[in-house]
N, C-alpha and C positions, 0 to 999 in steps of 0.2 A: 456032141461040140459046141452045138448052136448053144442048146441050154447053159453051157458053161461058159460060153462066151457074153451071156443075155446076165447072168449071174455076177458078170465079174462086170459087166457093166451099169449094173443095180449097187452094188457095191462102190463103186468110182464116185456116183451122184449121189449117194448117199454121203460118203465121207464129204463131197463137194462143199454139202450143204453146208451138214455141221463145219464144219471150216469155216464159211462164210456168218454161220450164225454166231460163232466163238469171238469173230474179232469187236472190237469198240464199237459200241455202240451211237457213232456220231449222230445216226437219225435223229434215234429217239432224243435223244439229251438235246437236238435242235429244236425238236419239237415240243418238248416241254417249255424248255425256253420262251416260245414264239407263244406256245400258251397262257402262261405265266403271264408274258408281257402285255398277251389282249388281254386278259380280265383286267390287269391293273390299269389297263388306259380304258375298259369298261366300269371304273370304280370301288373295283374290290379293293378291300386293302386288310392287311390283320387283324383291324380292330372288326370289322363289320361282314368278313368272311373267314369261316375255318378253314372253307375249303383251301383257297390262298394259302392261310397256313400250313395247313398238310401239304400243299403242292412244293413249299418252298421248303419246308422238311425232307420228301421226298427227294428233291432235287437235288440239294444238298448229301441229302444218302449217297443218290447215284455219285455224284462228284466223287466221294470216298475210295465208293468199289473200282469206278472208273482209274483213276490215278494208284491203286493196289491191285488192275489189272485184273480184276473180278468182273469178269464183261455182261455173265448170264446176270449175275445180280445187279451190276450197272443199269444191262436194260430192263429188268423187270423195273426198278425203281424211277427209271426215269417213264415207263410207260404208267407206270401209278402216279406220278406226279402231271403228266400229259392230263391222265382220269380227272384227279384232283380240281388242273388248274380250269377243265372245261366247266365243271360243277360250280368253279366260282363265277365263270364268266357269265354262264347262263343264269345266275340266282342275281349278279349285278345288273344284265340286260331286263330282268324282271323288276329290279327294285327303278331301277332307270323310267319302265315305261308303264312306273305304278299299277302291273300287276302282280295278285298276292294272290297264291291260292287260297282260297278261303276253305275251310274245314267241311267236309261233306256234312249233310242235315241228315238227321235219321229220322 
C-alpha cells in the first residue's frame, strides 16, 4: 500500500511540474527583453551586432508563439533571444573597452 501511495505522490508531482512548465513564459519574456535593453544601452545596434538582430528576431518569434498560446515554443524562443542579447552585450562591452580578441599566433 505504501508503494502505491508513493507512486501516486510521484505522479501528482510530475503532473504539477508539467502544468507549471506549460504556462505562459512570463519570466523568460521579461528576461529576454531586459537583456536586449541592456545590450542596446551598452551600444549594440542592428548595424554593428548580428547577435542583437538575432535577439530581436527571436523575441518577435516568441511573442507570436505567446499570442498563439504555443507556450513551449514561446519559452524556447525567449531563451534564445536572451542568449543572443547576452552575446550582443558582451561584444558591445568589449568594443567599448577597446578589447578585441586577437587571433591566436601560430
